[in-house]
Every structure is written in C-alpha cells, then in structure tokens.
C-alpha positions in Angstrom: 114.5 84.4 72.3 114.7 88.0 71.0 111.0 88.6 71.9 111.6 87.2 75.4 114.6 89.5 75.9 112.7 92.6 74.9 109.8 91.9 77.2 112.1 91.0 80.1 114.0 94.3 79.7 110.8 96.2 80.5 111.1 94.9 84.1 114.5 96.7 84.5 113.6 99.9 82.7 113.8 102.8 85.1 111.7 105.9 84.3 108.9 107.8 85.9 106.3 105.3 84.8 108.1 102.2 86.0 108.2 103.1 89.7 105.9 101.4 92.1 103.2 103.8 93.2 100.5 103.9 95.9 97.0 105.3 96.0 93.5 104.7 97.3 90.3 103.7 95.5 88.7 107.0 96.7 91.0 109.1 94.5 89.8 111.0 91.4 89.2 110.5 88.5 86.4 108.0 89.1 87.2 104.5 87.9 84.6 101.8 87.4 85.8 98.8 89.4 84.7 95.2 88.3 85.5 92.5 90.9 85.8 89.0 89.4 87.3 87.5 92.5 84.1 85.6 93.3 84.4 83.9 89.9 88.0 82.9 90.5 88.8 79.5 92.0 91.4 80.4 94.7 93.7 77.6 96.0 96.2 78.0 98.8 100.0 78.4 98.5 100.6 79.3 94.8 97.8 80.7 92.8 97.8 81.6 89.1 95.2 84.0 87.7 94.9 84.5 83.9 94.3 88.0 82.6 92.5 88.4 79.4 90.4 91.4 79.4 89.1 94.2 77.2 88.8 97.2 79.5 86.7 100.3 78.8 88.1 103.8 79.6 88.6 104.4 83.4 87.9 100.7 84.3 89.8 98.7 86.9 89.3 94.9 86.9 90.0 93.0 90.1 91.0 89.3 90.3 91.3 86.8 93.1 91.1 88.4 96.5 93.6 86.3 98.6 94.9 86.4 102.1 98.6 87.3 102.0 101.2 87.6 104.7 104.1 90.0 105.3 106.9 89.0 102.9 104.7 87.0 100.5 104.9 88.1 96.8 102.5 88.7 93.9 104.0 88.8 90.4 102.0 90.2 87.5 103.0 89.9 83.9 100.8 91.7 81.4 100.8 92.9 77.8 98.6 95.4 76.1 97.8 94.9 72.4 98.1 98.7 71.8 101.7 99.6 72.6 100.8 103.3 72.9 98.0 102.7 75.5 98.7 103.6 79.1 97.5 101.1 81.7 98.3 99.9 85.3 98.9 96.6 86.9 98.7 96.4 90.6 97.4 95.0 93.9 94.6 96.3 96.0 94.3 95.8 99.8 90.9 95.0 101.2 91.1 98.5 102.8 91.3 100.1 99.4 95.0 100.9 99.3 96.4 100.5 95.8 100.0 99.7 94.7 100.7 99.7 91.0 103.1 100.1 88.0 101.9 102.3 85.1 103.3 101.7 81.6 102.7 100.7 78.0 103.2 97.5 76.1 104.6 94.7 78.3 104.9 95.1 82.0 106.3 92.6 84.5 106.5 93.4 88.3 106.7 91.6 91.6 105.0 93.2 94.6 106.3 92.2 98.0 103.6 92.3 100.7 104.4 94.8 103.4 101.4 94.1 105.6 99.3 91.0 106.1 95.8 91.5 104.6 93.6 90.4 101.8 94.8 91.5 98.4 93.5 91.4 94.8 95.4 91.8 91.6 94.1 94.4 89.2 94.5 95.8 85.7 93.3 99.4 85.0 92.9 101.3 81.8 94.3 104.8 82.0 93.9 105.5 78.2 91.3 107.4 76.3 90.2 104.3 74.3 89.2 100.7 75.3 92.2 98.3 75.5 92.9 94.6 75.6 95.3 93.2 78.2 96.5 89.6 78.5 98.9 88.0 81.0 99.1 86.2 84.3 99.3 86.9 88.0 100.9 84.7 90.6 100.2 84.8 94.3 103.1 83.2 96.3 102.4 82.4 100.0 
C-alpha cells in the first residue's frame, strides 16, 4: 500500500513540471519519432496499450492512433527506472499537436479530449541518456 500511495501522490504534485503542456512536432530540438500504432491491435470503446520501451536520447515512441471524440479521455500511467531521468508522457493529434506532462519517476495523468480527431499516446525521452519506461495507457470512448 505504501508504494501505491507514493505513486498516486505524483498525480497531485503541483510544480512547473506537472502542468499539462502543448507543443507541435515541428518544434526543436529534433526528436526521432517511432510510430508503433500499426503494430497495435486497436479495439473500440476502451483500449489498453502496454508501454515497455527503452528509448534513446531525443526519441518519441507513439502507440495506438485512435479516433477520439470531444470529452473522451486518455489516461497514461508510466514509470521510468531511472528516477532522475526526465521524460514526457502525452498525446499527439494527427495534425501534429502535442499535449504532455513532463516529469521523473512515476507519472499518472488523464488527458480530456478537447477536439474530436485521431490521437496517439506517446512517451518521449528528454534526458541525456537512454531510459526504460513501463506502464499503460487507456483510451476511453
């Protein structure tokens, strides 16, 4: 229970890194983007995607592009083995718009869809070393 409580507290921690941010794929620095959505088996209504990746420096890994509607939600729960490494969890619209949370260790966040479109969950390494991230993402239609 103690471990669960510590990880859950991350969701409520308010600091400059825990705020939801936006961006676009065209922003610098250049990040290598790997899209594994074609490999994912997408099913309607509620979809779970497992995250288990070793990411090189400046690498963003995409999972499961899915049509989402205004008001739908995507929840991402992730943990990085290296508690000092900075990484992002987020969602990417088909147009390239990014929404993300940046942090260290365990991160849990629910993104509420503001505009109907196709979205993919992603994990991005923002550290100067390769990192391993595990977790799950849930698409709720």
